[in-house]
LUMMI-774877 format. One record per residue (C-alpha): x, y, z; residue in three letters; residue number from 1. Coordinates in nm, 4 decimals. Example, Ala and Ser with C-alpha at 12.3 -4.5 7.8 and 13.67 -1.06 7.14 Angstrom:
residues 2
x,y,z,code,pos
1.2300,-0.4500,0.7800,ALA,1
1.3670,-0.1060,0.7140,SER,2
This chain:
residues 411
x,y,z,code,pos
-4.5206,-1.6781,1.9627,MET,1
-4.2370,-1.4214,1.9956,THR,2
-3.9815,-1.4633,1.7330,ASN,3
-3.6180,-1.4595,1.8520,ASN,4
-3.4265,-1.3526,1.5479,ILE,5
-3.0534,-1.3657,1.5686,LEU,6
-2.8260,-1.1959,1.3195,ALA,7
-2.4801,-1.3641,1.2895,ILE,8
-2.2043,-1.1746,1.1085,ILE,9
-1.9059,-1.4160,1.0301,PRO,10
-1.5775,-1.2344,1.0302,ALA,11
-1.2485,-1.4277,1.0561,ARG,12
-0.9181,-1.2528,1.1004,GLY,13
-0.7144,-1.4259,0.8337,GLY,14
-0.8220,-1.2626,0.5152,SER,15
-0.5559,-1.3063,0.2433,LYS,16
-0.6861,-1.0882,-0.0456,GLY,17
-0.7253,-0.7724,0.1785,ILE,18
-0.5376,-0.8131,0.5077,PRO,19
-0.7547,-0.7211,0.8116,ARG,20
-1.0384,-0.6331,0.5738,LYS,21
-1.3163,-0.6806,0.8259,ASN,22
-1.1881,-0.3776,1.0305,ILE,23
-1.0359,-0.1803,0.7465,ARG,24
-1.2160,0.1515,0.6976,LEU,25
-1.4765,0.1356,0.4140,PHE,26
-1.6181,0.4738,0.3380,ALA,27
-1.5060,0.5980,0.6754,GLY,28
-1.6264,0.3014,0.8872,TYR,29
-1.4843,-0.0433,0.9697,PRO,30
-1.6204,-0.2858,0.7019,LEU,31
-1.7854,-0.4972,0.9633,ILE,32
-1.9783,-0.1891,1.1009,ALA,33
-2.1865,-0.1792,0.7787,TRP,34
-2.3327,-0.5290,0.8485,SER,35
-2.3847,-0.4514,1.2202,ILE,36
-2.5694,-0.1356,1.1158,ALA,37
-2.7926,-0.3414,0.8928,ALA,38
-2.8893,-0.5658,1.1749,ALA,39
-2.9242,-0.2721,1.4316,LYS,40
-3.1631,-0.0777,1.1962,GLN,41
-3.3812,-0.3895,1.1508,SER,42
-3.7185,-0.3743,1.3368,LYS,43
-3.7301,-0.7550,1.3644,LEU,44
-3.3786,-0.8609,1.4562,VAL,45
-3.3533,-0.9208,1.8361,THR,46
-2.9851,-1.0033,1.8822,ARG,47
-2.6649,-0.9402,1.6907,ILE,48
-2.3563,-1.1625,1.7230,ILE,49
-2.0240,-1.1499,1.5454,VAL,50
-1.8512,-1.4875,1.5094,SER,51
-1.4854,-1.4259,1.4927,THR,52
-1.1549,-1.5859,1.5877,ASP,53
-0.9840,-1.2497,1.6292,ASP,54
-0.9718,-1.0407,1.9466,GLU,55
-0.9252,-0.7082,1.7570,GLU,56
-1.2251,-0.7757,1.5319,ILE,57
-1.4305,-0.8710,1.8355,ALA,58
-1.3340,-0.5377,2.0030,ALA,59
-1.4380,-0.3337,1.6921,VAL,60
-1.7622,-0.5341,1.6652,ALA,61
-1.8493,-0.4472,2.0236,ARG,62
-1.7744,-0.0810,1.9668,GLU,63
-2.0276,-0.0783,1.6818,TRP,64
-2.3018,-0.2550,1.8779,GLY,65
-2.2634,-0.6308,1.8281,ALA,66
-2.2063,-0.9013,2.0885,GLU,67
-1.9081,-1.1326,2.0871,THR,68
-1.9862,-1.3868,2.3572,PRO,69
-1.7261,-1.6342,2.2274,PHE,70
-1.4230,-1.6543,2.0038,LEU,71
-1.4576,-1.9011,1.7200,ARG,72
-1.2069,-2.1856,1.7283,PRO,73
-0.9129,-2.1479,1.4955,ALA,74
-1.0098,-2.4666,1.3095,GLU,75
-1.3339,-2.2946,1.1968,LEU,76
-1.1419,-1.9886,1.0574,ALA,77
-0.9391,-2.1342,0.7799,GLN,78
-0.9353,-2.0416,0.4106,ASP,79
-1.1505,-2.3472,0.3226,GLN,80
-1.3938,-2.3286,0.6115,THR,81
-1.7533,-2.3194,0.4885,THR,82
-2.0259,-2.1178,0.6529,ASP,83
-2.2310,-2.4191,0.7925,LEU,84
-1.9846,-2.5299,1.0767,PRO,85
-1.9445,-2.1734,1.1774,VAL,86
-2.3205,-2.1264,1.2269,PHE,87
-2.3598,-2.4685,1.3913,GLU,88
-2.0813,-2.3780,1.6365,HIS,89
-2.2546,-2.0515,1.7241,ALA,90
-2.5894,-2.2104,1.7803,LEU,91
-2.4426,-2.4954,1.9847,GLN,92
-2.2381,-2.2582,2.2022,TRP,93
-2.5430,-2.0309,2.2654,LEU,94
-2.7748,-2.3169,2.3562,GLU,95
-2.5228,-2.4908,2.5829,LYS,96
-2.3842,-2.1781,2.7632,GLU,97
-2.6987,-1.9593,2.7669,GLU,98
-2.9972,-2.1915,2.6980,GLY,99
-3.0668,-1.9627,2.4030,TYR,100
-3.2046,-2.0843,2.0709,ARG,101
-3.3552,-1.8385,1.8157,PRO,102
-3.6242,-1.9189,1.5719,ASN,103
-3.4552,-1.7547,1.2732,ILE,104
-3.0897,-1.6876,1.1983,VAL,105
-2.9895,-1.4086,0.9626,VAL,106
-2.6556,-1.4222,0.7914,GLN,107
-2.4986,-1.0824,0.7014,LEU,108
-2.1600,-1.1180,0.5295,ARG,109
-1.9234,-0.8216,0.5866,PRO,110
-1.8074,-0.8371,0.2242,THR,111
-2.1499,-0.7244,0.0958,SER,112
-2.1748,-0.3965,0.2885,PRO,113
-2.4032,-0.2032,0.0544,ILE,114
-2.7575,-0.2833,0.1461,ARG,115
-3.0841,-0.1121,0.0683,PRO,116
-3.2978,0.0091,0.3642,PRO,117
-3.5448,-0.2534,0.5016,LYS,118
-3.3716,-0.5354,0.3135,MET,119
-3.3138,-0.7307,0.6355,VAL,120
-3.6774,-0.7106,0.7458,ASP,121
-3.8033,-0.7842,0.3993,ASP,122
-3.6119,-1.1135,0.4007,ALA,123
-3.7377,-1.2120,0.7465,ILE,124
-4.1006,-1.1335,0.6543,ARG,125
-4.0782,-1.3488,0.3425,ILE,126
-3.9581,-1.6448,0.5655,LEU,127
-4.2354,-1.5727,0.8270,LEU,128
-4.5042,-1.5557,0.5591,ASN,129
-4.4046,-1.8902,0.4003,HIS,130
-4.4347,-2.1794,0.6448,GLU,131
-4.2845,-2.4184,0.3909,ASP,132
-3.9649,-2.2035,0.3524,ALA,133
-3.6375,-2.3308,0.4942,ASP,134
-3.4621,-2.0029,0.4083,CYS,135
-3.4689,-1.6825,0.2022,VAL,136
-3.1674,-1.5863,-0.0015,ARG,137
-3.0909,-1.2551,-0.1632,GLY,138
-3.0704,-1.2704,-0.5448,VAL,139
-3.0148,-1.0350,-0.8449,VAL,140
-3.0644,-1.0888,-1.2119,PRO,141
-2.7548,-1.2710,-1.3427,ALA,142
-2.5172,-1.0513,-1.5489,ALA,143
-2.4080,-1.3472,-1.7562,GLN,144
-2.6462,-1.6077,-1.8790,ASN,145
-2.5387,-1.9631,-1.7882,PRO,146
-2.7273,-2.1086,-2.0872,PHE,147
-2.4593,-1.9625,-2.3022,LYS,148
-2.1810,-2.1176,-2.0903,MET,149
-1.9723,-2.4305,-2.1583,TRP,150
-1.7851,-2.6931,-1.9629,ARG,151
-1.4161,-2.6688,-2.0543,PHE,152
-1.2429,-3.0088,-2.0755,ASN,153
-0.9039,-2.9006,-2.2129,GLY,154
-0.7540,-2.7210,-2.5026,GLU,155
-0.7623,-3.0317,-2.7343,ASP,156
-1.1009,-3.1587,-2.6204,LYS,157
-1.4574,-3.0684,-2.7172,GLN,158
-1.6556,-2.8116,-2.5270,LEU,159
-1.9590,-2.9383,-2.3414,ALA,160
-2.2882,-2.7522,-2.3242,GLN,161
-2.3245,-2.6438,-1.9523,LEU,162
-2.7089,-2.6413,-1.9312,LEU,163
-3.0002,-2.7646,-2.1432,GLU,164
-3.3351,-2.6034,-2.1971,VAL,165
-3.6429,-2.8105,-2.2775,GLU,166
-3.7723,-2.7221,-2.6266,GLY,167
-3.4628,-2.5244,-2.7284,ILE,168
-3.2070,-2.7411,-2.9040,ALA,169
-2.9177,-2.4952,-2.8873,GLU,170
-2.9785,-2.2501,-2.6017,PRO,171
-2.6279,-2.1064,-2.6537,TYR,172
-2.7352,-1.9799,-2.9933,ASN,173
-3.0770,-1.8610,-2.8796,ALA,174
-3.1789,-1.4971,-2.8196,PRO,175
-3.1443,-1.4131,-2.4498,ARG,176
-3.5073,-1.2958,-2.4394,GLN,177
-3.6418,-1.6551,-2.4937,ILE,178
-3.4247,-1.8202,-2.2393,LEU,179
-3.5410,-1.8831,-1.8801,PRO,180
-3.4675,-1.5895,-1.6419,PRO,181
-3.1686,-1.6613,-1.4283,VAL,182
-3.0713,-1.5065,-1.0908,TYR,183
-2.7426,-1.5007,-0.9069,TRP,184
-2.7150,-1.5336,-0.5333,GLN,185
-2.5518,-1.2371,-0.3556,THR,186
-2.3819,-1.2134,-0.0240,GLY,187
-2.6223,-0.9537,0.1181,HIS,188
-2.8443,-1.1768,0.3241,ILE,189
-2.9719,-1.5271,0.4050,ASP,190
-3.2633,-1.5640,0.6494,ALA,191
-3.2714,-1.9224,0.7769,ILE,192
-3.4962,-2.1163,1.0086,ARG,193
-3.2809,-2.2480,1.2955,THR,194
-3.4341,-2.5929,1.2472,LEU,195
-3.2960,-2.5939,0.8996,THR,196
-2.9438,-2.5562,1.0366,ILE,197
-2.9852,-2.7869,1.3359,VAL,198
-3.2008,-3.0658,1.1750,ASN,199
-3.1163,-3.0633,0.8104,LYS,200
-2.7421,-2.9583,0.8667,HIS,201
-2.7785,-2.6900,0.5907,SER,202
-2.7901,-2.3149,0.5543,LEU,203
-3.0550,-2.3319,0.2821,THR,204
-3.2573,-2.6560,0.3286,GLY,205
-3.4829,-2.7724,0.0505,ASP,206
-3.7260,-2.4820,0.0044,VAL,207
-3.5566,-2.1537,-0.0785,ILE,208
-3.7486,-1.8356,-0.1431,TYR,209
-3.5923,-1.5317,-0.3128,PRO,210
-3.5500,-1.1773,-0.1974,LEU,211
-3.4865,-0.9864,-0.5205,THR,212
-3.2350,-0.7125,-0.4756,ILE,213
-3.1819,-0.4194,-0.7183,ASP,214
-2.8592,-0.4974,-0.9118,PRO,215
-2.7099,-0.1517,-0.8214,LYS,216
-2.6542,-0.2898,-0.4722,TYR,217
-2.4437,-0.5879,-0.5956,THR,218
-2.1210,-0.5822,-0.4108,VAL,219
-1.8578,-0.8435,-0.3189,ASP,220
-1.5305,-0.7070,-0.1920,ILE,221
-1.2383,-0.9416,-0.2488,ASP,222
-0.9566,-0.7140,-0.3821,THR,223
-0.8327,-0.3547,-0.3160,LEU,224
-0.9648,-0.2380,-0.6627,PRO,225
-1.3070,-0.3699,-0.5469,ASP,226
-1.2700,-0.1570,-0.2348,TRP,227
-1.2145,0.1645,-0.4140,ALA,228
-1.4872,0.0828,-0.6768,LYS,229
-1.7536,0.0228,-0.4153,TYR,230
-1.6582,0.3125,-0.1966,GLU,231
-1.7348,0.5237,-0.5040,ALA,232
-2.0801,0.3647,-0.5034,VAL,233
-2.1446,0.4725,-0.1453,ILE,234
-2.0328,0.8290,-0.2278,TYR,235
-2.2576,0.8396,-0.5452,SER,236
-2.5577,0.9055,-0.3146,GLY,237
-2.7142,0.5561,-0.3331,LEU,238
-2.9662,0.5056,-0.0547,ASP,239
-2.8024,0.2522,0.1681,VAL,240
-2.7974,0.1379,0.5303,VAL,241
-2.5045,0.3200,0.6977,SER,242
-2.3311,0.3100,1.0303,PRO,243
-2.3499,0.6915,1.0313,GLY,244
-2.5901,0.9512,0.9041,ARG,245
-2.7235,0.9305,0.5514,SER,246
-2.5209,1.1077,0.2867,ARG,247
-2.6825,1.3886,0.0891,ARG,248
-2.6632,1.4390,-0.2821,LYS,249
-2.5001,1.7309,-0.4552,MET,250
-2.7263,2.0320,-0.4500,PRO,251
-2.9392,2.0934,-0.7539,ASP,252
-2.8921,2.4680,-0.7295,ASN,253
-2.5214,2.5281,-0.6486,ILE,254
-2.4498,2.8890,-0.5577,LYS,255
-2.1097,2.8671,-0.3967,MET,256
-1.8114,2.6418,-0.3371,ILE,257
-1.5864,2.7002,-0.0405,ILE,258
-1.2463,2.5352,0.0048,PHE,259
-1.0235,2.4902,0.2968,ASP,260
-0.6655,2.5708,0.2160,PHE,261
-0.4068,2.3411,0.3852,ASP,262
-0.4773,1.9825,0.2728,GLY,263
-0.7185,2.0838,0.0000,VAL,264
-0.5616,2.3592,-0.2118,ILE,265
-0.2218,2.2323,-0.0887,THR,266
-0.0968,1.8848,-0.0249,ASP,267
-0.0664,1.9628,0.3520,ASN,268
0.3096,1.9754,0.3467,TYR,269
0.5103,2.2834,0.4256,VAL,270
0.8763,2.3585,0.3564,LEU,271
1.0609,2.5954,0.6108,THR,272
1.3860,2.7714,0.5493,ASP,273
1.6348,2.8822,0.8063,GLU,274
1.4725,3.2230,0.8476,ASN,275
1.1290,3.0689,0.9250,GLY,276
0.9919,3.1291,0.5744,GLY,277
0.7285,2.8749,0.4726,GLU,278
0.6545,2.7356,0.1306,TYR,279
0.3556,2.5244,0.0237,ILE,280
0.2951,2.2866,-0.2623,ARG,281
-0.0170,2.3146,-0.4887,ALA,282
-0.1302,2.1377,-0.8027,PHE,283
-0.1351,2.3626,-1.1038,ARG,284
-0.4139,2.1830,-1.2812,SER,285
-0.6478,2.2454,-0.9837,ASP,286
-0.7049,2.5994,-1.1064,SER,287
-0.7827,2.5018,-1.4653,MET,288
-1.1627,2.4741,-1.4191,LEU,289
-1.2182,2.7645,-1.1706,ILE,290
-1.3048,3.0130,-1.4481,LYS,291
-1.5565,2.7708,-1.6186,PRO,292
-1.7264,2.7199,-1.2834,ILE,293
-1.7369,3.0919,-1.2118,LYS,294
-1.8700,3.1566,-1.5553,ALA,295
-2.1735,2.9418,-1.4622,LYS,296
-2.2501,3.1937,-1.1891,GLY,297
-2.1127,2.9937,-0.9017,ILE,298
-1.9059,3.1900,-0.6467,GLU,299
-1.5910,3.0251,-0.5143,MET,300
-1.3664,3.1112,-0.2257,MET,301
-1.1239,2.9888,0.0414,ILE,302
-1.1858,2.9909,0.4233,ILE,303
-0.8673,2.8877,0.6015,SER,304
-0.7329,2.8805,0.9580,SER,305
-0.3769,2.9326,0.8234,GLU,306
-0.2562,3.2852,0.9183,PRO,307
0.0281,3.2795,0.6678,ASN,308
-0.0227,3.5413,0.3822,PRO,309
0.0681,3.2560,0.1417,VAL,310
-0.3083,3.1770,0.1484,VAL,311
-0.4062,3.5232,0.0059,ALA,312
-0.1219,3.4970,-0.2455,ALA,313
-0.2235,3.1692,-0.3772,ARG,314
-0.5931,3.2559,-0.3818,ALA,315
-0.5247,3.5684,-0.5800,LYS,316
-0.3084,3.3654,-0.8274,LYS,317
-0.5952,3.1215,-0.9057,ILE,318
-0.8671,3.3809,-0.8922,GLY,319
-1.0345,3.3058,-0.5600,LEU,320
-1.1549,3.5229,-0.2790,GLU,321
-1.0017,3.4240,0.0564,ALA,322
-1.0493,3.4642,0.4281,ILE,323
-0.7651,3.3310,0.6293,HIS,324
-0.6404,3.3314,0.9932,GLY,325
-0.9853,3.2040,1.1069,VAL,326
-0.9847,3.0364,1.4471,GLY,327
-0.9718,2.6647,1.4567,LEU,328
-1.3328,2.6268,1.5783,GLN,329
-1.4634,2.9332,1.3899,ASP,330
-1.5064,2.8153,1.0336,LYS,331
-1.8666,2.7408,1.0716,GLY,332
-1.9418,3.0858,1.2222,ARG,333
-1.7408,3.2630,0.9454,VAL,334
-1.9058,3.0581,0.6780,MET,335
-2.2524,3.1630,0.8085,ARG,336
-2.1491,3.5297,0.8151,GLU,337
-2.0303,3.5091,0.4568,VAL,338
-2.3455,3.3397,0.3394,LEU,339
-2.5706,3.5900,0.5271,GLU,340
-2.3774,3.8862,0.3691,LYS,341
-2.3999,3.7300,0.0212,LYS,342
-2.7636,3.6230,0.0769,GLN,343
-2.6864,3.2602,-0.0204,ILE,344
-2.8748,2.9641,0.1310,ARG,345
-2.6544,2.7158,0.3103,ALA,346
-2.8187,2.4230,0.1332,GLU,347
-2.6855,2.5647,-0.2004,ASP,348
-2.3256,2.5592,-0.0769,VAL,349
-2.0479,2.3030,-0.1170,ILE,350
-1.7662,2.2952,0.1339,PHE,351
-1.4412,2.0963,0.0736,VAL,352
-1.2252,2.0068,0.3668,GLY,353
-0.9798,1.7595,0.5105,ASN,354
-0.9255,1.8076,0.8828,ASP,355
-1.1155,1.8262,1.2129,LEU,356
-1.1400,2.2082,1.2017,ASN,357
-1.3474,2.1730,0.8853,ASP,358
-1.6253,1.9832,1.0624,LEU,359
-1.8113,2.2995,1.1855,PRO,360
-1.8227,2.4140,0.8163,ALA,361
-1.9488,2.0622,0.7173,PHE,362
-2.2412,2.1108,0.9471,GLU,363
-2.3378,2.4358,0.7637,VAL,364
-2.2861,2.3233,0.4091,ALA,365
-2.5500,2.1664,0.1933,GLY,366
-2.2901,1.9228,0.0580,TRP,367
-1.9849,1.8429,0.2570,ALA,368
-1.6967,1.7045,0.0590,VAL,369
-1.3684,1.5408,0.1867,ALA,370
-1.0538,1.4966,-0.0092,VAL,371
-0.9298,1.1339,-0.0393,ALA,372
-0.6605,1.1605,0.2332,ASP,373
-0.8833,1.3469,0.4853,ALA,374
-0.8901,1.2250,0.8472,TYR,375
-1.1328,0.9394,0.9226,PRO,376
-1.3690,1.1591,1.1207,GLU,377
-1.3875,1.3974,0.8257,VAL,378
-1.4559,1.1149,0.5871,ILE,379
-1.7327,0.9857,0.8103,ARG,380
-1.8979,1.3268,0.8238,ALA,381
-1.8665,1.3907,0.4440,ALA,382
-2.1477,1.3465,0.1910,ASP,383
-1.8921,1.2804,-0.0732,HIS,384
-1.5284,1.1745,-0.0733,VAL,385
-1.3084,1.2549,-0.3711,LEU,386
-1.0722,0.9962,-0.5145,THR,387
-0.7769,1.2512,-0.5288,ARG,388
-0.5756,1.3740,-0.2368,ASN,389
-0.5608,1.7437,-0.1298,GLY,390
-0.3157,1.9382,-0.3344,GLY,391
-0.3005,1.6584,-0.5895,GLN,392
-0.6068,1.7045,-0.8133,GLY,393
-0.8861,1.7111,-0.5583,ALA,394
-1.0112,2.0639,-0.6474,VAL,395
-1.0079,1.9831,-1.0138,ARG,396
-1.1990,1.6571,-0.9461,GLU,397
-1.4716,1.8499,-0.7530,LEU,398
-1.4958,2.1044,-1.0358,CYS,399
-1.5435,1.8284,-1.2923,GLU,400
-1.8243,1.6707,-1.0836,LEU,401
-1.9975,2.0115,-1.0620,VAL,402
-1.9585,2.0750,-1.4361,LEU,403
-2.0875,1.7299,-1.5156,MET,404
-2.3976,1.7825,-1.3074,GLN,405
-2.4595,2.1252,-1.4612,LEU,406
-2.4159,1.9748,-1.8102,SER,407
-2.6730,1.7095,-1.7316,GLN,408
-2.9181,1.9603,-1.6157,LYS,409
-2.8633,2.1647,-1.9365,GLU,410
-2.9322,1.8577,-2.1484,ASN,411
């Protein structure tokens, strides 16, 4: 029997913690695109639907490869709405309007976008291989042990032991090693038999099998600090399912670092006087680690499209070679010429940029780095995105990352 396996991605429009979070850019892509990508890259999923009440989310979902055959009723998109009625509505609509009923439903929550490759198919195969299973749920080892937790009944009342363990009188005083292993459910994935939803009116049923996920993929985005924290995980080089190409790690054998000028060395602003003279702004501390980097045998330079001699002046001041006045589409060509002349392999080169004219250089470099305020297309193309804006500490941050890797190699 052919298995019809439907991925459903629930994404309502009324998020309170992070407004419009489902279509907000996460590491360069709309948050919902990461879950759509996980379904698209599965070998077993046969259909992908986004259940949303929001026309804009629906449009973004379609752009990234999902179907939106219906809009979810507003009453199923409230703060207190649970997942079950959302999935029941989707299945009922599909059966009534299309005569379509899948064998298995996969839930992919947008707020858990960092997923290991093959995770979706691994969960589905566990369900297929266990006829008694109602569902498969992603789990990770619990960071906090519930056997050492308490029920709180008020400041002036006794604490009550949360859980008991047969054979251990006081588990809250016992070594962690002798307590039963405990796992926490994540939001990465649920693979559910359709009959579990339709007949048992449950998203789990009675027999639940685990898909154990490496804790380093544990993510649940609810606040803006969560957002920045987990974007950094993406940029760390973790192997994840991505809407775009895989991001490469920093080269092991760095020979050269090349910077764009405007928006990287500077903050991308320019002051102009009445005579047409232009003045740029730069971050003094960006130059502090240039000498230590060069002392490690790593060459550094600027390649810029800016014709103003201020590029050469600033480069000389901070001790960098500079080529400026390069055509907007010529950075990649000029970069190749520089590397050929210096006999440096492209895979040993880091390029730092911020704007569309840096993309040809990104294609050449072994590690493409974007400043935090780079354009979205540049962030999508980058292997790593810095936390600091151009002209506001981005160069120093990159230097610190390089020196850290060199120190780890030396130790």
